[in-house]
C-alpha positions in Angstrom: -52.3 -56.1 92.6 -53.3 -56.2 88.8 -52.4 -53.5 86.6 -55.0 -52.9 84.2 -53.8 -53.2 80.1 -56.9 -52.2 78.3 -59.3 -49.1 80.4 -61.4 -46.5 79.4 -63.0 -43.9 81.4 -65.3 -41.3 80.6 -64.7 -37.9 82.4 -67.1 -36.9 85.2 -69.7 -35.0 84.1 -70.4 -31.7 86.4 -66.5 -31.1 86.9 -64.8 -28.1 86.9 -61.4 -29.6 86.9 -58.6 -29.2 84.2 -59.4 -32.4 82.6 -63.2 -32.2 82.1 -62.1 -28.2 80.7 -59.8 -29.9 78.4 -62.7 -31.7 77.0 -65.2 -28.8 77.3 -67.0 -30.3 80.2 -68.3 -27.8 82.7 -70.3 -27.5 85.5 -74.0 -26.8 85.2 -74.5 -23.5 85.0 -77.1 -21.8 87.6 -79.5 -20.9 85.3 -79.3 -23.6 82.6 -81.4 -26.0 81.4 -80.6 -28.3 83.8 -81.5 -26.1 87.0 -84.5 -27.4 88.8 -87.1 -24.8 89.4 -86.8 -24.9 92.8 -83.7 -23.9 92.6 -84.6 -20.9 90.2 -87.4 -20.0 92.9 -85.3 -20.0 95.7 -82.5 -17.5 93.9 -85.1 -15.0 92.9 -86.9 -15.1 96.6 -83.4 -14.7 98.2 -82.8 -11.4 95.7 -86.4 -10.0 96.3 -85.9 -10.7 99.9 -82.4 -8.8 99.7 -83.7 -5.9 98.0 -86.4 -5.5 100.5 -83.9 -5.3 103.6 -82.1 -2.4 102.6 -80.2 -0.7 99.6 -76.7 0.0 99.4 -75.8 -3.7 101.4 -74.3 -5.6 97.9 -75.3 -9.4 98.2 -72.6 -11.6 97.7 -72.3 -13.5 94.4 -73.8 -17.1 94.3 -71.7 -18.1 91.5 -68.6 -17.1 93.5 -70.5 -19.3 96.6 -71.1 -22.6 94.6 -67.8 -22.3 92.5 -66.0 -25.7 93.0 -62.3 -25.3 93.9 -59.6 -26.1 91.5 -56.3 -27.8 92.6 -54.0 -24.6 93.9 -56.9 -22.2 94.5 -57.0 -20.8 98.2 -59.9 -20.0 100.2 -60.3 -16.5 100.1 -61.2 -15.7 103.7 -57.7 -16.6 105.3 -54.8 -17.3 102.4 -53.2 -20.8 103.7 -49.2 -20.4 103.5 -49.4 -23.0 100.6 -52.0 -23.4 97.8 -52.8 -27.1 99.0 -52.7 -25.8 102.7 -49.6 -25.9 105.3 -47.2 -29.0 106.5 -49.2 -30.4 109.3 -49.7 -32.9 111.5 -52.8 -35.1 111.0 -56.2 -33.3 112.0 -57.1 -34.2 115.8 -53.5 -35.8 116.8 -50.7 -34.3 118.5 -48.4 -36.0 116.6 -46.4 -33.1 115.1 -45.1 -33.1 111.2 -42.2 -35.8 110.5 -38.9 -34.4 111.1 -37.1 -36.1 108.4 -38.2 -38.1 105.3 -36.6 -40.7 106.5 -39.1 -41.4 109.4 -41.9 -42.0 107.1 -43.1 -45.9 107.2 -42.3 -48.2 104.8 -45.5 -49.5 102.4 -46.2 -51.6 98.9 -47.6 -50.4 96.0 -50.5 -52.6 96.7 -51.2 -50.4 99.9 -51.0 -47.4 98.4 -53.5 -48.5 95.6 -55.8 -49.7 98.3 -55.9 -46.5 100.4 -56.3 -44.5 97.0 -59.3 -46.8 96.5 -61.1 -46.2 99.8 -61.2 -42.6 99.1 -62.8 -43.0 95.4 -65.1 -45.3 96.9 -66.0 -42.7 99.4 -66.1 -39.7 97.2 -63.7 -37.8 99.4 -65.1 -34.1 99.0 -62.2 -31.8 97.7 -61.4 -29.0 100.3 -58.6 -27.2 101.4 -59.4 -26.5 104.8 -61.7 -29.8 105.6 -59.9 -33.2 107.0 -60.9 -36.6 106.3 -61.7 -39.0 109.5 -58.4 -40.4 108.6 -57.0 -37.0 109.6 -55.6 -36.3 106.0 -56.9 -33.1 104.4 -59.2 -33.3 101.5 -56.9 -31.6 98.8 -54.5 -33.2 96.1 -51.3 -33.3 98.3 -53.5 -34.1 101.4 -54.6 -37.4 99.5 -50.7 -38.4 98.3 -49.6 -38.0 101.7 -52.4 -40.3 102.9 -52.1 -42.6 100.0 -48.4 -42.9 101.3 -49.2 -42.8 104.5 -46.9 -40.2 105.9 -48.4 -39.4 108.8 -48.2 -35.6 108.0 -50.2 -33.7 105.6 -47.7 -32.5 103.3 -48.0 -30.0 100.4 -46.5 -30.1 96.2 -43.5 -28.1 97.7 -42.5 -30.5 100.3 -43.6 -33.8 98.8 -40.6 -34.4 96.7 -38.5 -34.9 99.8 -40.1 -38.2 100.4 -39.5 -39.4 96.9 -36.7 -40.0 94.5 -37.3 -38.9 90.9 -37.7 -41.3 87.9 -38.3 -41.6 84.2 -41.4 -42.1 82.9 -40.5 -45.7 81.5 -40.2 -46.6 85.0 -43.1 -45.3 86.7 -45.5 -48.0 88.3 -48.8 -48.4 90.3 -48.3 -46.4 93.5 -45.9 -43.7 92.2 -46.6 -40.0 91.9 -46.7 -37.4 88.7 -46.3 -33.9 90.9 -46.2 -30.6 89.1 -45.2 -27.6 91.6 -45.1 -24.1 90.5 -42.0 -22.6 92.7 -42.7 -19.1 90.8 -46.4 -19.4 91.7 -47.5 -22.2 93.7 -50.9 -21.0 93.8 -50.8 -21.4 89.5 -51.2 -25.3 88.4 -49.5 -26.8 91.3 -51.2 -30.0 91.7 -50.3 -33.9 92.2 -51.7 -37.5 91.6 -51.1 -40.9 92.2 -49.8 -43.2 89.5 -52.4 -46.3 89.1 -50.7 -47.7 85.9 -50.9 -47.4 82.1 -53.8 -48.3 80.5 -52.5 -49.7 77.1 -49.0 -50.5 75.5 -48.5 -47.2 74.2 -48.3 -45.2 77.5 -49.7 -42.3 76.5 -52.4 -42.9 78.8 -52.4 -43.7 82.6 -54.9 -44.7 85.5 -54.6 -41.4 87.6 -56.4 -41.3 91.3 -56.2 -37.6 92.5 -58.4 -35.1 94.9 -59.8 -32.8 92.6 -63.5 -30.7 92.3 -65.8 -32.2 93.2 -64.4 -35.2 95.0 -62.1 -38.0 94.7 -61.7 -40.1 91.5 -59.9 -42.5 89.3 -59.8 -41.3 85.5 -58.1 -41.9 82.4 -56.0 -39.5 81.7 -53.3 -38.1 79.0 -49.5 -38.8 80.3 -48.5 -36.5 82.2 -51.5 -34.5 82.8 -54.4 -32.6 81.1 -53.0 -29.2 80.9 -49.0 -28.4 82.0 -47.9 -31.6 80.9 -44.7 -31.1 80.7 -44.2 -30.0 83.8 -45.2 -32.8 86.1 -42.4 -35.0 87.3 -42.6 -39.2 88.0 -41.3 -39.9 91.7 -41.3 -43.0 93.3 -41.8 -43.3 97.1 -38.5 -43.6 99.2 -39.8 -46.3 101.2 -42.1 -48.4 99.0 -40.9 -52.3 99.9 -38.9 -53.6 97.0 -37.8 -50.4 95.5 -34.1 -49.1 95.0 -34.7 -45.6 96.9 -32.3 -43.2 96.4 -30.9 -44.7 93.2 -32.6 -41.3 91.5 -33.8 -43.4 88.3 -31.0 -45.4 87.9 -32.8 -48.7 87.1 -35.9 -50.1 87.9 -37.4 -51.5 91.3 -37.2 -55.0 92.2 -40.3 -56.3 94.0 -39.9 -57.4 97.1 -39.7 -61.9 97.4 -42.6 -62.3 99.8 -42.0 -66.1 99.8 -38.1 -65.4 101.6 -38.2 -64.7 104.9 -37.1 -60.7 105.7 -35.2 -62.4 108.9 -31.7 -63.3 108.5 -31.5 -67.2 108.8 -28.4 -67.0 110.1 -24.3 -67.4 109.0 -24.8 -71.4 109.7 -27.0 -71.7 107.1 -24.3 -70.7 104.2 -20.7 -71.7 103.3 -19.0 -75.0 102.7 -21.4 -78.0 103.7 -24.4 -76.0 104.0 -27.3 -77.8 102.6 -30.6 -76.0 103.0 -33.6 -74.1 101.6 -31.9 -70.6 102.4 -28.9 -71.3 100.2 -31.7 -72.0 97.2 -33.5 -68.8 98.2 -30.4 -66.9 98.4 -29.4 -67.9 94.7 -32.6 -67.7 93.5 -32.2 -63.6 95.0 -28.7 -63.3 93.4 -29.8 -64.5 89.5 -33.2 -62.0 90.1 -30.2 -59.4 90.9 -28.0 -60.0 87.6 -25.9 -63.1 89.2 -27.3 -65.9 86.5 -23.9 -65.9 85.0 -22.2 -67.5 87.8 -24.5 -70.8 87.4 -24.3 -73.5 85.2 -26.8 -74.8 87.1 -29.5 -74.8 90.0 -29.5 -72.4 91.9 -29.8 -75.4 94.3 -29.8 -76.1 98.3 -26.2 -77.1 98.4 -23.6 -74.1 98.9 -21.3 -74.1 96.0 -18.5 -72.0 94.9 -20.9 -70.3 92.3 -23.0 -69.0 95.3 -20.3 -67.8 96.9 -19.0 -65.7 93.7 -22.0 -64.8 92.9 -22.4 -63.3 96.5 -19.6 -61.6 96.5 -20.5 -59.7 93.0 -23.7 -58.8 94.7 -21.4 -57.3 97.7 -18.5 -55.6 95.4 -21.7 -53.9 93.2 -23.0 -52.2 96.5 -19.1 -50.9 96.7 -18.2 -52.7 99.8 -14.8 -54.4 100.1 -12.8 -56.5 102.4 -14.6 -58.7 105.0 -17.8 -56.9 103.7 -17.5 -58.5 100.3 -16.2 -62.1 101.2 -18.8 -64.2 99.3 -20.7 -64.8 102.5 -24.4 -63.8 103.3 -25.0 -61.4 106.7 -27.4 -59.8 107.8 -27.1 -56.6 105.5 -26.5 -58.7 102.1 -29.5 -60.3 102.9 -32.0 -57.7 103.6 -30.4 -55.6 100.7 -31.5 -58.7 98.4 -35.0 -59.8 99.9 -35.8 -56.2 99.8 -34.2 -55.2 96.6 -32.1 -52.6 97.5 -29.1 -51.8 96.2 -26.8 -51.9 92.8 -27.2 -55.1 90.5 -24.7 -57.0 90.0 -23.1 -55.5 86.3 -23.4 -57.3 83.5 -19.9 -59.7 82.7 -17.3 -58.2 80.6 -17.0 -61.1 78.0 -15.3 -60.4 75.0 -17.4 -59.2 72.3 -19.4 -61.5 70.5 -19.3 -64.2 73.0 -22.6 -65.4 74.9 -23.3 -68.8 76.1 -26.6 -70.0 77.2 -26.8 -69.1 80.8 -23.9 -66.2 80.6 -24.3 -62.6 79.8 -23.7 -61.2 76.2 -21.6 -58.5 75.4 -24.2 -56.3 74.8 -25.2 -56.7 78.6 -28.2 -58.9 77.9 -28.2 -62.0 80.0 -27.9 -65.2 78.1 -31.6 -66.6 76.8 -31.2 -69.8 78.9 -33.5 -71.8 76.2 -37.3 -72.5 76.0 -37.2 -75.5 78.0 -37.1 -72.8 81.4 -40.5 -71.9 80.1 -42.5 -74.8 79.5 -45.7 -75.8 81.8 -44.5 -77.8 84.8 -41.0 -75.4 84.6 -39.4 -74.1 88.1 -36.4 -72.3 88.1 -34.8 -68.8 88.8 -35.1 -67.4 84.9 -38.7 -67.5 85.2 -38.7 -65.1 88.2 -36.0 -62.9 86.6 -38.4 -63.0 83.2 -41.4 -61.8 85.4 -39.5 -58.9 87.0 -38.2 -57.8 84.0 -41.4 -57.9 82.3 -42.7 -55.6 85.5 -40.2 -53.2 85.1 -40.8 -53.0 81.5 -44.7 -52.1 82.1 -45.8 -55.7 81.2 -46.8 -57.0 84.6 -50.7 -56.8 84.3 -51.7 -60.1 85.1 -49.2 -60.9 88.1 -51.4 -60.8 91.4 -48.3 -61.1 93.2 -44.8 -61.0 92.8 -43.4 -63.0 90.1 -41.9 -66.7 91.2 -40.0 -69.4 89.9 -42.9 -71.4 88.9 -44.2 -71.1 85.1 -47.7 -69.7 85.6 -50.4 -68.7 83.2 -49.6 -65.2 84.6 -46.4 -65.5 83.1 -47.4 -66.6 79.8 -50.1 -63.7 79.4 -47.7 -60.8 80.1 -44.8 -62.4 77.9 -47.8 -62.1 74.9 -48.5 -58.8 75.9 -45.2 -57.4 75.5 -44.9 -59.8 72.0 -48.0 -58.1 70.7 -46.4 -54.8 71.7 -43.8 -55.5 69.3 -46.3 -56.0 66.5 -46.1 -59.8 66.2 -49.3 -62.1 65.9 -50.0 -65.3 65.7 -47.2 -67.9 66.9 -45.1 -65.4 67.3 -47.2 -64.0 70.0 -47.9 -67.3 71.6 -46.4 -66.2 75.4 -43.5 -68.1 75.1 -40.1 -66.3 75.3 -37.9 -67.3 72.6 -34.5 -65.8 72.0 -35.7 -62.6 70.3 -38.5 -61.7 72.8 -35.6 -62.1 75.7 -33.2 -59.8 73.4 -36.1 -57.3 73.1 -37.0 -57.8 76.4 -33.7 -57.4 78.3 -32.2 -54.8 75.8 
């Protein structure tokens, strides 16, 4: 999925949501210039009929009957327990609510955005009472419940249990921005799906949201049109490749789709092993901070570098003894392939020492040289570069996860990062030099 680099959307006309109110765009008046003559006649006829039927019977306010519901405004007849409706199973199913967030299914960022786009394409009407054909409630929290594929209808007071808080700089497509007002849940509570930054300034982003009159995708100021300071970014706990539970410490590592999720077996690693799984292991370790252990490669032949890097990763998870013997088992493999756990910490080199492939004293991985990023290059440093570009918000040109083969998507993403530094001409050619590398990883 490609995150847009520069996109602009005009606010939807005739919408009474907070965003349009902010821009001074309101719904057409019932008797304004845009009202059709037929509607005027219908209203006049209704008024006359009411007068003839009897005096003393107060006619309902027409404006109130047609006024769109704002996020957080309950229906008047039977106020729900929450401003978006009660936590409930999918409509039309006998499946009860999940008993714990841990039971929620794993999903990917692309799947989240694609589900959100389906509601946008269908222009699902906003309602706190109605349910769409997929069983999800047609309000803001039901929309996010659907996008995250929770299997239950949540509300703004419960959605946070399915995510972990992250920082603004860590936001990626598929995350959510949540404002829950516990003092008065009916006032202002709202939630949207983050679709990606619209430009490098990170002041506007694409928001997918369920708001009157229907689902929309719109460029939105960070964090929202109103109550901006009270919106909190969250990442779904069970998104493929994320570090759930880190509470914002570190950015997610996209799942490596080219590596099998199933552990290839202990026989594939260790003394004398020579196969593709050793190479895959090495590339995963390099992407998680293990580049300093390799003077070349990684390659298919098992080496001491593979053992030391594996052990460093295992120790970074807090494992000891046989669990940190430098030989990957099923758990180590799953952590690496799915991007779980902690990265290998930077080496504690003496101040001022760097080395071409090691880590500098500041924690920045040593620059490996321009030859690693030329047409035809195929090495783990390209993967490492790509993952860091995504973490910094410059992965718009990747249609899938970054890989070890240098391509045009890598070059264009690097160019976007360089231009964000204010560089032009040859300084923004898309090929990372030492200064680009330092700024990208600092």
